[in-house]
C-alpha positions as CSV (number, residue, x, y, z in Angstrom):
1,M,31.8,-16.9,-1.9
2,R,28.3,-17.4,-3.2
3,H,26.3,-17.0,-6.4
4,I,24.3,-13.8,-6.9
5,H,21.2,-14.5,-9.0
6,L,20.8,-11.8,-11.7
7,D,18.1,-13.5,-13.7
8,N,16.8,-17.0,-14.5
9,G,19.9,-19.0,-15.4
10,L,22.3,-16.1,-15.0
11,R,24.5,-15.9,-11.9
12,L,27.6,-14.0,-10.8
13,R,30.2,-14.7,-8.2
14,F,33.1,-12.6,-7.0
15,P,36.1,-14.8,-5.9
16,G,38.1,-13.2,-3.1
17,R,35.3,-10.9,-2.0
18,G,33.5,-11.3,1.3
19,E,29.8,-11.8,2.1
20,D,29.3,-8.0,2.7
21,F,30.4,-7.3,-0.8
22,D,28.0,-10.0,-2.2
23,Q,25.1,-8.6,-0.2
24,G,25.9,-5.0,-1.4
25,V,25.9,-6.1,-5.1
26,E,22.6,-7.9,-4.5
27,I,20.9,-4.9,-2.9
28,G,22.3,-2.6,-5.6
29,M,21.0,-4.8,-8.4
30,L,17.5,-4.8,-6.8
31,A,17.6,-1.1,-6.2
32,V,18.3,-0.5,-10.0
33,L,15.5,-2.8,-11.0
34,M,13.0,-1.1,-8.7
35,D,14.2,2.4,-9.8
36,S,13.3,1.4,-13.4
37,Q,9.8,0.9,-12.1
38,Q,9.2,-2.4,-13.7
39,R,5.6,-3.5,-13.0
40,E,6.6,-6.9,-11.7
41,F,9.7,-9.0,-11.4
42,T,11.0,-12.0,-9.5
43,R,14.5,-12.5,-8.0
44,R,16.2,-15.0,-5.8
45,I,18.2,-13.4,-3.0
46,A,20.1,-14.4,0.1
47,S,17.8,-14.9,3.1
48,A,20.0,-12.5,5.1
49,N,19.0,-9.6,2.8
50,V,15.2,-10.0,3.0
51,D,14.7,-7.4,5.7
52,Q,16.8,-4.7,4.0
53,V,15.2,-5.5,0.6
54,R,11.7,-5.1,2.1
55,A,12.6,-1.7,3.6
56,I,14.0,-0.4,0.3
57,A,11.0,-1.9,-1.7
58,K,8.5,-0.1,0.6
59,Q,10.3,3.2,0.1
60,M,10.3,2.7,-3.7
61,G,6.6,1.8,-3.9
62,Y,6.9,-2.0,-4.2
63,H,5.1,-4.8,-2.5
64,V,7.2,-7.9,-1.8
65,V,5.9,-11.4,-1.6
66,E,7.9,-14.5,-0.6
67,D,7.5,-17.3,-3.1
68,Q,9.9,-20.1,-2.2
69,A,12.7,-20.5,0.3
70,D,15.4,-23.1,0.8
71,G,17.2,-21.8,3.9
72,E,20.1,-19.8,2.3
73,F,18.0,-18.3,-0.5
74,V,14.5,-17.0,-1.0
75,D,12.5,-16.2,-4.2
76,L,10.8,-12.8,-4.0
77,I,8.1,-11.4,-6.2
78,F,8.2,-7.6,-6.5
79,R,5.1,-5.7,-7.6
80,H,4.9,-2.0,-8.1
81,S,2.1,-0.5,-6.1
82,T,0.5,0.8,-9.3
83,A,0.3,-2.7,-10.7
84,R,-2.9,-4.6,-10.2
85,P,-2.7,-8.2,-9.2
86,Q,-3.2,-10.6,-12.2
87,L,-5.8,-13.3,-11.5
88,K,-5.3,-16.7,-12.9
89,L,-8.1,-19.2,-13.7
90,V,-7.3,-22.6,-12.1
91,H,-9.3,-25.7,-12.9
92,S,-10.1,-28.2,-10.2
93,A,-9.0,-31.8,-10.6
94,G,-12.5,-33.1,-9.8
């Protein structure tokens, strides 16, 4: 049993359910978010789901960028293909 990350600070777990169930919930949750055509969102998912998530995201018009990974989980940034990247001004330390 593992935690499924819904949002920052909000996690679910399903005692008595297997890993396949957890992965299905995670994929379903992301599919709903992508179907709502949010411009951009970030989610932490199980590393085992990355390939399937990338395939679904491509079909739904999203670009996926890996942000951070810790072995079991990876943080992904989803950007709808109609969203333009946001540039940030960064000051040098020198």
